[in-house]
C-alpha positions as CSV (number, residue, x, y, z in Angstrom):
1,X,41.9,67.8,44.9
2,X,40.0,65.0,46.6
3,X,39.5,62.2,44.1
4,X,35.7,62.0,44.9
5,X,35.4,65.8,44.3
6,X,37.3,65.4,41.0
7,X,34.9,62.6,39.9
8,X,32.0,64.8,40.9
9,X,33.5,67.6,38.7
10,X,33.9,65.2,35.8
11,X,30.3,64.1,36.1
12,X,29.3,67.8,36.0
13,X,31.4,68.2,32.9
14,X,29.6,65.2,31.4
15,X,26.2,66.7,32.0
16,X,27.4,70.0,30.3
17,X,28.8,67.9,27.4
18,X,25.5,66.1,27.0
19,X,23.5,69.4,26.9
20,X,25.9,71.0,24.4
21,X,26.0,68.0,22.1
22,X,22.2,67.7,22.2
23,X,21.8,71.4,21.4
24,X,24.2,71.2,18.5
25,X,22.4,68.2,17.0
26,X,19.1,69.9,17.4
27,X,20.4,72.9,15.5
28,X,21.6,70.7,12.7
29,X,18.3,69.0,12.6
30,X,16.4,72.3,12.3
31,X,18.7,73.7,9.7
32,X,19.2,70.6,7.5
33,X,16.8,69.5,4.9
34,X,17.5,65.9,5.8
35,X,16.5,64.1,9.0
36,X,19.1,63.4,11.7
37,X,20.5,59.9,11.6
38,X,20.3,59.8,15.4
39,X,18.3,61.5,18.0
40,X,19.7,64.7,19.6
41,X,19.9,62.9,22.9
42,X,22.1,60.2,21.4
43,X,24.4,62.8,20.0
44,X,24.6,64.4,23.4
45,X,25.3,61.0,25.0
46,X,28.1,60.5,22.5
47,X,29.8,63.8,23.5
48,X,29.2,63.0,27.2
49,X,30.8,59.6,26.9
50,X,33.9,61.0,25.2
51,X,34.1,63.6,28.0
52,X,33.7,61.3,30.9
53,X,35.0,57.8,30.1
54,X,38.7,58.8,29.2
55,X,38.8,61.2,32.1
56,X,37.5,58.7,34.6
57,X,40.0,56.1,33.4
58,X,42.8,58.6,33.8
59,X,41.6,59.7,37.3
60,X,41.5,56.0,38.5
61,X,45.0,55.3,37.0
62,X,46.4,58.6,38.5
63,X,44.9,57.7,41.9
64,X,46.8,54.4,41.8
65,X,50.1,56.0,40.8
66,X,50.0,59.0,43.0
67,X,50.9,57.2,46.3
68,X,54.0,55.8,44.6
69,X,55.0,59.2,43.3
70,X,54.6,60.7,46.7
71,X,56.6,57.9,48.3
72,X,59.4,58.5,45.7
73,X,59.4,62.2,46.7
74,X,59.8,61.2,50.3
75,X,62.7,58.9,49.5
76,X,64.5,61.7,47.7
77,X,64.2,64.0,50.7
78,X,67.5,64.4,52.7
79,X,65.7,63.2,55.9
80,X,65.1,59.8,54.2
81,X,68.8,58.9,54.4
82,X,68.1,57.8,58.0
83,X,65.6,55.2,56.8
84,X,66.6,51.5,57.0
85,X,67.6,50.0,53.7
86,X,65.1,47.1,53.7
87,X,62.9,45.2,56.0
88,X,59.8,45.4,58.1
89,X,60.9,48.6,60.0
90,X,61.3,50.5,56.8
91,X,57.8,49.6,55.6
92,X,56.4,50.4,59.0
93,X,58.0,53.9,59.0
94,X,56.6,54.6,55.5
95,X,53.2,53.4,56.5
96,X,53.3,55.8,59.5
97,X,54.4,58.6,57.2
98,X,51.3,58.1,55.0
99,X,49.0,57.8,58.1
100,X,50.4,61.0,59.6
101,X,50.1,62.9,56.3
102,X,46.4,61.7,56.1
103,X,45.7,63.3,59.5
104,X,46.6,60.6,62.0
105,X,48.0,61.8,65.3
106,X,49.6,58.6,66.4
107,X,53.1,57.2,65.8
108,X,56.1,55.3,67.1
109,X,58.9,56.6,64.9
110,X,60.2,60.2,65.2
111,X,61.5,60.0,61.7
112,X,58.0,59.5,60.4
113,X,57.0,62.9,61.9
114,X,59.8,64.6,59.9
115,X,58.9,62.9,56.6
116,X,55.1,63.3,56.9
117,X,55.1,66.9,55.7
118,X,57.2,65.9,52.6
119,X,54.7,63.2,51.8
120,X,51.7,65.5,52.3
121,X,53.2,68.2,50.1
122,X,54.0,65.8,47.3
123,X,50.5,64.3,47.5
124,X,48.9,67.7,47.2
125,X,51.2,68.6,44.3
126,X,50.5,65.4,42.3
127,X,46.8,65.7,43.2
128,X,46.5,69.2,41.7
129,X,48.6,68.1,38.8
130,X,46.3,65.2,38.1
131,X,43.3,67.5,38.5
132,X,44.6,69.9,35.9
133,X,45.4,67.1,33.5
134,X,42.0,65.5,34.0
135,X,40.2,68.8,33.3
136,X,42.2,69.4,30.1
137,X,41.6,65.8,29.0
138,X,37.9,66.2,29.5
139,X,37.8,69.4,27.5
140,X,39.9,68.0,24.8
141,X,38.0,64.8,24.4
142,X,34.7,66.6,24.7
143,X,35.7,69.2,22.0
144,X,36.8,66.4,19.7
145,X,33.4,64.6,20.0
146,X,31.6,68.0,19.7
147,X,33.1,68.7,16.4
148,X,32.0,65.3,15.0
149,X,28.3,66.0,15.6
150,X,26.6,66.4,12.2
151,X,23.3,65.6,10.7
152,X,24.5,62.4,9.1
153,X,26.8,61.3,12.0
154,X,25.9,57.8,13.3
155,X,25.9,58.7,17.0
156,X,23.4,55.9,17.9
157,X,25.7,53.3,16.4
158,X,28.7,54.6,18.3
159,X,26.8,54.7,21.6
160,X,25.4,51.2,21.2
161,X,28.9,49.8,20.4
162,X,30.3,51.5,23.4
163,X,27.6,50.0,25.6
164,X,28.1,46.6,24.1
165,X,31.9,46.9,24.7
166,X,31.2,47.9,28.4
167,X,29.0,44.8,28.8
168,X,31.6,42.6,27.2
169,X,34.3,44.0,29.6
170,X,32.0,43.4,32.5
171,X,31.4,39.8,31.5
172,X,35.1,39.3,30.8
173,X,35.9,40.6,34.3
174,X,33.7,37.9,35.8
175,X,35.3,35.2,33.7
176,X,38.9,36.4,34.3
177,X,38.2,36.6,38.1
178,X,37.1,33.0,38.1
179,X,40.1,32.1,36.0
180,X,42.4,34.0,38.3
181,X,41.0,32.2,41.4
182,X,41.4,28.8,39.7
183,X,45.0,29.6,38.5
184,X,46.0,30.8,42.0
185,X,44.6,27.7,43.6
186,X,46.3,25.5,40.9
187,X,49.7,27.2,41.3
188,X,49.8,26.9,45.1
189,X,48.4,23.4,44.9
190,X,51.2,22.3,42.6
191,X,53.7,23.6,45.2
192,X,51.9,21.5,47.8
193,X,51.9,18.4,45.7
194,X,55.6,18.9,45.1
195,X,56.0,18.2,48.8
196,X,53.2,15.8,49.4
197,X,52.3,13.0,47.0
198,X,48.8,13.3,45.4
199,X,47.9,9.7,46.4
200,X,48.7,10.4,50.1
201,X,46.5,13.5,50.0
202,X,43.6,12.1,48.2
203,X,43.5,8.6,49.7
204,X,45.1,9.1,53.1
205,X,42.9,8.5,56.1
206,X,44.8,10.4,58.8
207,X,44.4,14.2,58.9
208,X,46.6,15.8,61.6
209,X,48.3,19.0,60.2
210,X,49.5,19.9,63.7
211,X,52.0,17.1,63.6
212,X,53.8,16.9,60.3
213,X,56.9,14.7,59.8
214,X,59.4,16.6,57.6
215,X,60.6,13.3,56.2
216,X,57.1,12.2,55.2
217,X,54.6,15.1,55.4
218,X,51.9,13.2,53.5
219,X,51.5,10.7,56.3
220,X,49.4,13.1,58.4
221,X,47.8,15.0,55.5
222,X,45.3,12.5,54.2
223,X,42.1,14.3,53.2
224,X,39.7,11.4,53.1
225,X,38.2,12.3,56.6
226,X,37.6,15.8,55.4
227,X,35.9,14.7,52.2
228,X,33.8,12.3,54.1
229,X,32.8,14.9,56.6
230,X,31.9,17.4,53.9
231,X,29.8,14.8,52.0
232,X,28.2,13.6,55.2
233,X,27.2,17.0,56.5
234,X,26.5,18.8,53.2
235,X,25.2,16.1,50.9
236,X,23.6,13.6,53.3
237,X,22.3,15.3,56.5
238,X,21.5,18.6,54.9
239,X,19.7,17.1,52.0
240,X,17.7,14.7,54.1
241,X,16.2,17.8,55.7
242,X,16.2,20.1,52.7
243,X,14.6,17.9,50.1
244,X,11.5,16.7,51.9
245,X,10.8,19.9,53.8
246,X,11.6,22.1,50.8
247,X,9.5,20.0,48.4
248,X,6.5,19.7,50.8
249,X,6.7,23.5,51.4
250,X,6.6,24.1,47.7
251,X,3.7,21.7,47.1
252,X,1.7,23.3,49.9
253,X,2.3,26.8,48.8
254,X,1.6,26.1,45.1
255,X,-1.3,23.6,45.4
256,X,-3.0,23.9,48.7
257,X,-2.4,27.3,50.3
258,X,-5.0,30.0,49.8
259,X,-3.8,33.2,48.0
260,X,-3.9,35.2,51.2
261,X,-1.8,32.6,53.1
262,X,0.7,32.3,50.2
263,X,1.0,36.1,50.0
264,X,2.6,36.4,53.4
265,X,4.1,32.9,53.9
266,X,6.2,32.8,50.8
267,X,8.0,36.1,51.6
268,X,8.6,34.9,55.1
269,X,10.3,31.7,53.8
270,X,12.3,33.7,51.3
271,X,13.7,35.9,54.1
272,X,15.7,32.9,55.3
273,X,17.9,33.2,52.2
274,X,18.8,36.7,53.1
275,X,19.8,36.0,56.7
276,X,23.7,36.0,57.0
277,X,25.1,32.5,57.5
278,X,26.9,33.7,60.6
279,X,23.5,34.1,62.3
280,X,22.7,30.4,61.5
281,X,26.2,29.6,62.9
282,X,25.4,31.2,66.2
283,X,22.0,29.5,66.3
284,X,23.7,26.1,65.6
285,X,26.4,26.5,68.1
286,X,24.3,27.9,71.0
287,X,20.9,26.2,70.4
288,X,20.9,23.3,68.0
289,X,24.2,21.7,69.0
290,X,23.5,21.4,72.7
291,X,19.9,20.2,72.0
292,X,21.2,17.5,69.8
293,X,23.9,16.5,72.3
294,X,21.2,16.2,75.1
295,X,19.0,14.2,72.7
296,X,21.9,11.8,71.9
297,X,22.8,11.4,75.6
298,X,19.1,10.5,76.4
299,X,19.2,7.9,73.6
300,X,22.3,6.3,75.0
301,X,25.1,7.9,73.0
302,X,27.5,8.7,75.8
303,X,30.2,10.4,73.7
304,X,27.8,12.7,71.8
305,X,29.2,16.0,70.8
306,X,27.5,19.4,70.6
307,X,29.7,20.1,67.6
308,X,28.2,17.2,65.7
309,X,27.6,16.6,62.0
310,X,23.9,16.7,62.6
311,X,23.8,20.2,64.0
312,X,25.8,21.7,61.2
313,X,23.9,19.8,58.5
314,X,20.4,20.7,59.9
315,X,21.1,24.4,60.0
316,X,22.8,24.4,56.6
317,X,19.7,22.9,55.1
318,X,17.7,25.9,56.2
319,X,19.2,28.0,53.4
320,X,18.4,25.3,50.7
321,X,15.2,24.5,49.0
322,X,14.0,22.4,46.0
323,X,11.2,24.3,44.4
324,X,9.9,22.6,41.2
325,X,8.2,24.6,38.4
326,X,5.7,22.8,36.2
327,X,3.5,24.4,33.5
328,X,0.1,25.1,34.9
329,X,-1.6,23.6,31.8
330,X,-0.5,20.1,32.9
331,X,-2.0,20.5,36.3
332,X,-5.2,22.0,34.9
333,X,-5.5,19.2,32.3
334,X,-5.1,16.5,35.1
335,X,-7.8,18.1,37.2
336,X,-10.1,18.5,34.2
337,X,-9.8,14.7,33.6
338,X,-11.2,14.1,37.1
339,X,-8.1,13.5,39.1
340,X,-7.9,14.7,42.7
341,X,-5.3,17.2,43.8
342,X,-3.2,14.6,45.5
343,X,-3.3,12.3,42.5
344,X,-2.3,15.2,40.3
345,X,0.6,16.0,42.5
346,X,1.8,12.3,42.7
347,X,1.2,11.3,39.0
348,X,1.6,14.6,37.1
349,X,3.4,17.4,39.0
350,X,6.2,15.4,40.7
351,X,7.1,13.3,37.6
352,X,7.1,16.3,35.4
353,X,9.1,18.4,37.9
354,X,11.6,15.7,38.6
355,X,14.4,17.2,36.4
356,X,13.9,20.5,38.1
357,X,14.0,18.9,41.5
358,X,17.2,17.0,40.6
359,X,18.8,20.2,39.4
360,X,17.8,22.0,42.5
361,X,19.2,19.3,44.7
362,X,22.5,19.3,42.9
363,X,22.8,23.1,43.2
364,X,21.8,22.8,46.9
365,X,24.5,20.2,47.5
366,X,27.2,22.3,45.8
367,X,26.1,25.2,48.0
368,X,26.0,23.1,51.2
369,X,29.4,21.5,50.8
370,X,30.9,25.0,50.2
371,X,29.3,26.5,53.3
372,X,31.8,28.0,55.6
373,X,30.5,30.1,58.5
374,X,27.9,27.6,59.7
375,X,30.3,24.7,59.8
376,X,33.1,26.8,61.2
377,X,30.9,27.7,64.2
378,X,28.9,24.5,64.5
379,X,31.1,21.6,63.3
380,X,34.1,20.2,65.2
381,X,37.7,20.3,64.0
382,X,38.1,16.5,64.6
383,X,38.6,14.7,61.4
384,X,36.7,11.4,61.9
385,X,35.3,8.9,59.4
386,X,32.0,8.0,61.0
387,X,28.4,7.5,60.0
388,X,27.2,8.4,63.4
389,X,25.6,11.9,63.1
390,X,26.0,12.5,66.8
391,X,29.8,12.3,66.7
392,X,32.2,15.1,65.9
393,X,33.0,15.7,62.2
394,X,34.7,18.4,60.2
395,X,34.6,19.7,56.6
396,X,37.0,21.0,54.0
397,X,35.9,24.6,54.5
398,X,36.4,24.3,58.3
399,X,39.9,23.0,57.8
400,X,40.8,25.7,55.2
401,X,39.9,28.4,57.8
402,X,42.0,26.6,60.5
403,X,45.0,26.2,58.2
404,X,45.1,29.8,57.0
405,X,44.8,31.3,60.5
406,X,47.7,31.4,62.8
407,X,51.4,31.9,62.4
408,X,52.5,29.0,60.2
409,X,54.9,29.7,57.4
410,X,53.3,30.2,54.0
411,X,55.7,27.8,52.3
412,X,54.9,25.0,54.8
413,X,52.9,21.9,53.7
414,X,50.4,22.8,56.5
415,X,49.5,26.2,54.9
416,X,49.7,25.0,51.3
417,X,47.3,22.2,52.1
418,X,44.5,24.8,52.3
419,X,45.0,25.6,48.6
420,X,44.9,21.9,47.7
421,X,41.7,21.5,49.6
422,X,40.3,24.6,48.0
423,X,41.2,23.3,44.5
424,X,39.5,20.0,45.2
425,X,36.4,21.7,46.5
426,X,36.3,24.1,43.6
427,X,36.4,21.2,41.1
428,X,33.7,19.3,42.9
429,X,31.3,22.2,43.0
430,X,32.2,23.1,39.5
431,X,31.3,19.6,38.2
432,X,28.1,19.6,40.3
433,X,27.0,23.0,38.8
434,X,27.7,21.7,35.2
435,X,25.6,18.6,35.8
436,X,22.8,20.7,37.4
437,X,22.8,23.2,34.4
438,X,22.6,20.3,32.0
439,X,19.6,18.9,33.8
440,X,18.0,22.3,33.8
441,X,18.6,22.6,30.1
442,X,16.9,19.4,29.3
443,X,14.0,20.3,31.6
444,X,13.6,23.6,29.7
445,X,13.7,21.9,26.3
446,X,10.9,19.6,27.4
447,X,8.5,22.0,29.0
448,X,9.1,25.5,27.7
């Protein structure tokens, strides 16, 4: 049976289990002299959870195992003796067998055509076998939970503990995912640093991964130009635009704009956060970059680039803002004392909102230096250490994309350098987020 149809069937069994458990609890409540410990609906939910959760876990696990079981059945077939023992061709034939069994009408290997019916027959067999086991498991677990429904049964406590466990698992998945990302970066970075000295990578000023000397690979893998370009584009240029424009927009919308204007202008500004960054990248590459190059040429910069640091930084800043939140009582108190709106903004709102503004800036910097699509499309690949915003510059994320695309060997210093760059960027953004959260915490303690 199709896995989605099976899950739909299990959901139907869960509804039936909820109805029967609820009805049984209601009968106990009517017949007993004592009140039910839990509501009938909670008893029904307890039975439904026992029916659905173990069955869904089994269906998912069986769906993962079934392709391997069907492949083993193919390998046991007499026709499989013609398969190559190991290598790419063997994997290609088995992939084609699976594709043909799924209904694909293409192929390059005649042997795959012979093995496809075997795979399809094994898949159907294991599919129906899993369906039967899942239905039996649902009935068995549901019957067990059904027999436990009594007037004094603490169904509410069991349901709440199950929900709490589900929330705990969800939070652990997020934590373990982050930990897994960090460990994978750390493991590959250690392999890179076994080939390239850490000092050469962190303090070297020449970045040219296309030309690596096997005797001294660290000589052309100095990441200082990348760190400078990332800082220059994300933390300097982007913030020079984001901070004043974002802060002035916030001041206007909260202090000066009429309610009717704020009602339609604020959603329009918030739409910018929902626009995919690849759209900003196209806009930067096709519109902003050439315009900045023409401006630089008119100002006398002969070697200005359309893939400049300024074009990437300006468009990155469009997604960042620094909105400060200050209790309304402080503003009202200042106005009640006779201060004007501008005086209230300068002497009350901005000083009071400074921690929030700083936290917003730090979070915006961490987001800007981790931006990928915009800088990939708008920034150059030239690793230069320059303070001229009209010259070409590159970033860590741009180089990670370049290093991991192509046909370079995975064990080469060129490819492993991407993991070292990713680890460094991860640590920088992690520290910035910690500082920002500490600032926000102090701000909340002061004004909440």
